[in-house]
C-alpha positions in Angstrom: -8.1 -10.0 15.5 -7.3 -6.9 13.3 -5.5 -5.4 16.3 -3.3 -8.4 16.6 -2.5 -8.4 12.9 -1.7 -4.7 13.0 0.6 -5.1 16.0 2.3 -8.1 14.4 2.9 -6.3 11.1 4.3 -3.2 12.8 6.6 -5.2 15.0 7.8 -7.9 12.6 8.4 -5.5 9.7 9.4 -2.5 11.9 7.0 -0.2 10.1 7.4 3.5 10.4 3.6 4.1 10.0 0.8 2.0 11.3 -0.9 -0.3 8.8 -3.9 1.4 7.3 -7.3 -0.2 6.5 -9.4 0.9 3.6 -13.0 -0.2 3.2 -15.7 0.5 0.7 -19.3 0.7 1.9 -22.7 2.1 0.9 -23.6 3.0 4.4 -21.8 5.1 7.0 -20.6 3.0 10.0 -22.1 4.2 13.2 -20.0 6.7 15.1 -17.7 7.7 12.3 -17.1 11.3 11.4 -16.0 12.9 8.1 -12.5 14.5 7.6 -11.9 17.6 9.5 -9.8 19.3 6.9 -9.9 19.7 3.1 -7.2 17.7 1.3 -5.6 18.4 -2.1 -5.9 14.7 -3.0 -7.6 11.6 -1.6 -4.2 9.8 -1.2 -3.6 12.2 1.7 -6.2 10.2 3.6 -3.8 7.3 3.7 -1.4 9.3 5.9 -4.2 10.7 8.1 -5.7 7.3 8.6 -2.7 6.1 10.6 -4.0 8.0 13.5 -7.8 8.1 13.3 -10.7 6.4 11.6 -13.1 8.4 9.4 -15.4 8.0 6.5 -15.3 9.9 3.2 -17.8 10.6 0.5 -17.1 11.7 -3.1 -17.3 15.3 -2.0 -14.3 14.8 0.3 -12.2 13.8 -2.7 -13.5 16.7 -4.9 -10.1 18.4 -5.4 -8.6 15.3 -7.0 -10.4 14.3 -10.2 -7.9 11.5 -10.8 -8.7 9.9 -7.4 -12.5 10.2 -8.1 -11.9 8.5 -11.4 -9.8 5.6 -10.1 -12.1 5.0 -7.1 -15.2 5.3 -9.3 -16.7 7.8 -7.0 -19.7 9.8 -8.2 -18.3 12.7 -10.3 -19.6 16.2 -10.5 -19.5 18.3 -13.6 -16.6 20.2 -12.1 -14.6 17.1 -11.4 -15.2 15.8 -14.9 -14.0 19.1 -16.3 -10.9 18.9 -14.0 -10.2 15.3 -15.2 -10.3 16.3 -18.8 -8.1 19.3 -18.1 -5.6 17.1 -16.2 -5.5 14.5 -18.9 -4.9 17.2 -21.5 -1.9 18.5 -19.6 -0.6 15.0 -19.0 -0.9 14.3 -22.7 0.9 17.5 -23.7 3.7 16.4 -21.4 3.8 12.9 -22.8 3.1 11.7 -19.2 -0.2 9.9 -19.9 -0.8 9.3 -23.6 -4.3 8.7 -24.8 -3.5 5.0 -25.3 -2.4 4.8 -21.6 -5.7 5.9 -20.1 -7.4 2.5 -20.6 -4.6 0.8 -18.7 -5.2 2.8 -15.5 -7.2 0.6 -13.0 -10.6 1.9 -12.0 -12.7 0.3 -9.3 -15.4 -1.9 -10.9 -18.2 -1.0 -8.5 -19.2 2.5 -7.4 -19.0 2.9 -3.6 -21.0 5.3 -1.6 -18.3 5.9 1.0 -14.7 5.0 1.7 -13.6 4.3 5.3 -10.0 5.0 6.3 -8.3 4.2 9.6 -5.6 2.3 11.5 -5.9 -1.5 10.9 -5.9 -2.0 14.6 -9.1 0.1 14.8 -10.9 -1.3 11.7 -14.7 -0.9 12.3 -15.5 -3.0 9.2 -13.6 -5.7 7.4 -10.8 -4.0 5.4 -10.9 -4.4 1.6 -7.3 -3.2 1.3 -4.6 -3.1 3.9 -1.9 -0.5 3.0 1.7 -0.5 4.3 4.3 2.2 3.8 7.6 0.2 3.4 11.2 0.5 2.5 13.2 -2.0 0.3 14.1 -4.2 3.2 10.5 -4.6 4.3 9.4 -5.0 0.7 11.8 -8.0 0.4 9.8 -9.9 3.0 6.5 -8.9 1.6 7.4 -9.8 -2.0 8.6 -13.2 -0.7 5.2 -13.6 1.1 3.4 -12.8 -2.2 5.3 -15.5 -4.0 4.1 -18.0 -1.4 0.6 -16.8 -0.9 -0.3 -15.9 -4.5 2.2 -17.9 -6.5 3.7 -14.9 -8.2 5.3 -11.5 -7.8 3.3 -8.4 -7.1 3.1 -5.8 -9.9 5.1 -2.6 -9.3 2.9 0.3 -10.4 3.7 4.0 -11.0 1.3 6.8 -11.6 -1.3 7.4 -10.4 -0.6 6.2 -6.9 -4.3 5.9 -6.1 -4.7 3.3 -8.8 -3.1 0.7 -6.5 -6.4 0.5 -4.6 -8.6 -0.5 -7.5 -5.8 -2.8 -8.8 -5.9 -4.8 -5.6 -9.7 -4.7 -5.4 -10.2 -5.8 -9.0 -7.7 -8.6 -9.1 -7.8 -9.8 -5.5 -4.0 -9.8 -5.5 -1.4 -7.7 -3.7 0.3 -4.8 -5.6 3.2 -2.4 -5.1 2.9 1.3 -5.8 6.0 3.4 -6.3 3.8 6.4 -5.9 3.5 9.3 -8.3 4.8 12.9 -8.2 1.4 14.1 -6.8 1.3 11.6 -3.9 4.9 12.3 -3.1 4.0 16.0 -2.9 0.9 15.5 -0.7 2.1 12.8 1.7 4.9 13.6 4.2 5.3 9.9 4.9 6.1 9.2 1.2 9.8 9.9 1.4 12.3 8.9 -1.4 13.0 5.5 0.2 9.3 4.6 0.7 6.8 2.7 -1.5 3.4 1.3 -0.8 2.5 -2.4 -0.4 -1.2 -3.1 -0.6 -2.7 -6.4 0.5 -6.2 -7.7 -0.3 -8.1 -7.7 3.0 -9.4 -11.2 2.6 -5.8 -12.5 2.3 -4.5 -10.6 5.3 -4.4 -13.7 7.6 -2.5 -15.7 5.0 0.0 -12.9 4.6 0.5 -12.6 8.3 1.3 -16.3 8.6 3.9 -16.2 5.9 5.4 -12.9 7.1 5.9 -14.4 10.5 8.0 -17.2 9.0 9.8 -15.1 6.5 10.7 -12.2 8.7 12.3 -14.7 11.2 14.1 -16.5 8.4 15.4 -13.3 7.0 16.8 -12.3 10.4 18.6 -15.5 10.8 20.0 -15.5 7.2 21.1 -11.9 7.4 23.3 -12.9 10.4 24.6 -15.9 8.5 25.6 -13.9 5.5 27.1 -11.1 7.6 29.3 -13.7 9.4 30.2 -15.3 6.0 31.3 -12.0 4.6 33.5 -11.4 7.7 35.0 -14.9 7.3 35.9 -14.4 3.7 37.2 -10.9 4.1 39.5 -12.1 6.8 41.0 -14.7 4.6 38.8 -17.7 5.1 37.0 -20.0 2.6 34.3 -21.5 4.8 31.9 -24.2 3.7 28.2 -23.6 4.5 28.5 -26.1 7.3 31.5 -24.3 8.8 29.7 -21.0 8.7 26.6 -22.5 10.3 28.8 -24.0 13.0 30.3 -20.6 13.7 26.9 -19.1 14.1 26.0 -21.8 16.7 
């Protein structure tokens, strides 16, 4: 089923990167290996997970104290020192003030491991499904959120990794515009790309709405393009006349 959802999301939204599944677990799923290379920040796993499935422990996130904090991974003395040093610099820059810290989402429960991989290859039920999208794709997804959840998804800034605990803690979709760190570490995070994160237990509902909304947007885009041409060439068509011209 996850494979069908992944294929549908990629095709209907024309995604540049395959949907990524993120799962939290206290045991290592059989047959999964650890990351082969050291990464500067855990968000890099989001990009690597488009091609392969792997499991990470806190030690694999050790060079990013912010990610360890937001994901509530077991810290070491070194990571706690790094976190305080980072927050001190952020405060000096006015980037993260002391009163801002409490507003950064942190995963409620401490996981033993985090599994990353393509949604189509999900070994365990995903807790979060992550999509890298542009504004056109975001349009369909935001409309789906309005219909699935009865409201608009929050658009978050720094740190990018906080979008994961935000979705986990609230059970609602969220948008991440990234942060300067994630945009430095991820090649896929170009200037026209943001992240849309979906709660795993709402994936089926989202797929159902995206199916309808992506089709509707395709039809309506042709309608509005035709209407623009009609008006720019001197017409003043009614809605019925434009619909008739489409037919």
